C-alpha positions in Angstrom: 8.6 141.0 -68.5 9.5 141.4 -72.2 8.3 138.0 -72.9 5.1 138.3 -71.1 4.4 141.6 -72.9 5.1 139.7 -76.2 2.7 137.0 -75.3 -0.1 139.5 -74.4 0.6 141.4 -77.7 0.2 138.1 -80.0 -2.6 136.7 -78.1 -4.7 140.0 -78.2 -3.7 140.1 -82.0 -5.0 136.5 -82.3 -8.1 136.7 -80.4 -9.1 140.2 -81.5 -8.4 139.7 -85.1 -9.7 136.1 -85.5 -6.2 134.6 -85.9 -5.2 136.8 -88.7 -2.0 134.9 -89.7 -3.0 133.2 -92.6 -1.8 130.1 -93.9 -1.1 126.3 -93.4 1.0 124.7 -90.3 2.3 121.2 -90.0 3.2 119.0 -87.1 6.9 119.0 -86.2 9.0 116.0 -85.2 9.0 117.1 -81.5 5.0 116.4 -81.3 4.0 113.7 -79.3 1.0 111.5 -78.6 0.1 109.0 -75.9 -2.5 106.3 -75.3 -2.9 105.5 -71.6 -4.8 102.3 -70.3 -5.4 99.7 -67.7 -5.1 96.0 -67.4 -5.7 93.4 -64.9 -1.8 93.2 -64.4 -0.8 96.8 -64.4 -1.4 100.3 -66.3 0.1 100.8 -69.6 1.2 103.4 -72.2 1.7 103.5 -75.8 3.3 106.2 -77.8 2.7 107.2 -81.4 6.3 107.1 -83.0 4.9 108.7 -86.2 2.6 111.6 -86.3 1.6 113.8 -89.1 -0.9 116.6 -89.4 -1.9 119.9 -90.5 -3.9 122.9 -89.3 -5.3 125.9 -91.3 -5.1 129.6 -89.9 -8.2 131.5 -91.3 -7.3 134.4 -93.9 -8.2 138.1 -92.8 -10.1 139.2 -89.6 -12.7 136.3 -89.0 -13.6 137.1 -85.6 -13.1 135.2 -82.3 -15.5 132.7 -83.4 -13.2 131.5 -86.1 -10.8 129.7 -84.0 -9.0 127.6 -86.7 -10.3 127.0 -90.3 -9.4 123.5 -90.0 -6.9 120.4 -88.9 -6.4 116.8 -89.6 -4.1 114.6 -87.7 -2.9 111.0 -88.8 -1.5 108.4 -86.8 -0.4 105.1 -88.4 -1.4 102.2 -86.3 1.9 100.4 -87.0 3.8 103.3 -85.5 2.2 103.1 -82.0 4.8 101.4 -79.6 4.1 99.9 -76.4 7.6 98.9 -75.7 6.5 95.1 -75.7 6.5 93.2 -78.8 3.4 91.2 -77.9 1.5 94.2 -76.7 2.1 95.8 -80.1 0.9 92.9 -82.0 -2.2 92.6 -80.0 -2.8 96.2 -80.1 -2.5 96.6 -83.7 -4.7 93.6 -84.1 -7.4 94.9 -82.0 -7.3 98.2 -84.1 -7.6 96.1 -87.2 -4.4 97.8 -88.7 -4.3 95.5 -91.7 -7.7 96.9 -93.0 -7.5 100.1 -91.3 -3.8 101.4 -90.9 -4.5 104.8 -90.0 -6.0 106.5 -87.0 -7.5 109.8 -88.2 -8.5 113.1 -86.7 -10.6 115.7 -88.6 -11.5 119.1 -86.8 -14.7 120.6 -88.1 -15.1 123.6 -85.6 -12.7 125.4 -82.9 -13.6 128.6 -81.1 -11.0 130.3 -79.1 -11.1 131.8 -75.8 -8.2 133.3 -73.5 -6.3 130.9 -71.3 -6.0 131.3 -67.6 -2.1 131.6 -68.1 -0.6 134.7 -70.0 0.2 133.8 -73.4 -1.9 130.9 -73.6 -5.5 130.4 -75.2 -8.1 127.6 -75.3 -9.7 126.1 -78.2 -13.3 124.3 -77.5 -13.2 121.8 -80.4 -15.7 119.7 -82.3 -14.3 117.1 -84.5 -14.5 113.4 -85.8 -12.2 110.5 -84.8 -11.8 107.6 -86.9 -10.4 104.3 -85.6 -10.6 100.9 -86.9 -12.7 102.4 -89.8 -15.5 103.7 -87.4 -16.1 107.2 -87.0 -17.3 108.9 -83.8 -17.8 112.7 -83.2 -15.3 114.0 -80.5 -15.3 117.3 -78.6 -12.3 118.5 -76.3 -10.7 121.3 -75.0 -7.2 122.1 -76.4 -4.8 124.5 -74.7 -2.6 126.4 -77.1 0.3 128.7 -76.8 1.9 131.2 -79.2 5.7 130.2 -79.2 8.1 133.2 -79.8 9.3 131.7 -83.2 5.7 132.1 -84.6 5.0 128.4 -84.1 2.0 127.1 -82.0 2.0 124.7 -79.4 -1.3 122.5 -78.5 -1.8 120.2 -75.7 -4.9 118.0 -74.6 -6.5 114.9 -73.7 -9.6 113.1 -74.3 -10.9 109.9 -73.0 -13.3 107.2 -74.3 -14.2 103.6 -74.6 -12.6 101.4 -77.2 -16.0 99.8 -77.7 -17.5 102.9 -79.4 -15.1 102.1 -82.1 -16.0 98.4 -82.5 -12.7 97.7 -80.8 -12.3 94.6 -78.6 -9.7 95.6 -75.9 -6.6 93.2 -76.4 -5.7 90.6 -74.0 -2.5 88.7 -73.3 -1.6 85.1 -72.0 -4.8 83.2 -73.6 -7.1 85.8 -72.1 -5.7 85.6 -68.4 -4.4 89.3 -68.6 -7.2 91.7 -70.1 -6.9 95.4 -70.9 -9.6 97.7 -69.7 -12.0 99.0 -72.5 -11.3 102.8 -71.4 -8.4 104.7 -72.7 -7.0 108.1 -72.4 -5.2 109.9 -75.3 -2.8 112.7 -74.6 -1.0 115.0 -76.9 1.6 117.8 -76.9 2.2 118.9 -80.3 4.1 121.8 -82.0 3.1 123.5 -85.4 5.0 125.5 -87.7 4.4 127.2 -90.9 4.4 124.7 -93.9 7.7 124.7 -95.7 9.9 126.0 -92.6 10.7 122.4 -91.5 
């Protein structure tokens, strides 16, 4: 009951005062991001072994529409691990890692609303995702949670075709095994005040 009351109080403060906790937050080591896809042989999952990012909370009472002041997340392509060396190499090549070693997401806008579960909220986000040197707009809903230690937890997913980034889906075994062009990116990340890690 105490935990529920704490969630309600903190959430009310965040939503009612426009995220009045000022400052910069950084992603912690427990943050995770996966890429799910399909192939003519079986489904596959690759995980980002390295993930960095920052988010900015607005100063002062900016109102509910403020959401977040901004965020940026970077995933090194060479840090994406599919648990199979051949798949790793083909994926890195398809993502043009030599010329574009990072996947980058930049948040442009995020508005907050209460979540369906006590202690949670939802961010309706608009941002830009850059893959293989090609930037595309990206909208998605992100579920957030205020943790008792002052950190934030964010989770969500988005799906798109690799072709919108001019990425040719990788293939194996001289083209006999082909991956599908559609992928789903899932993430579950934790952000802590900068300087506390």
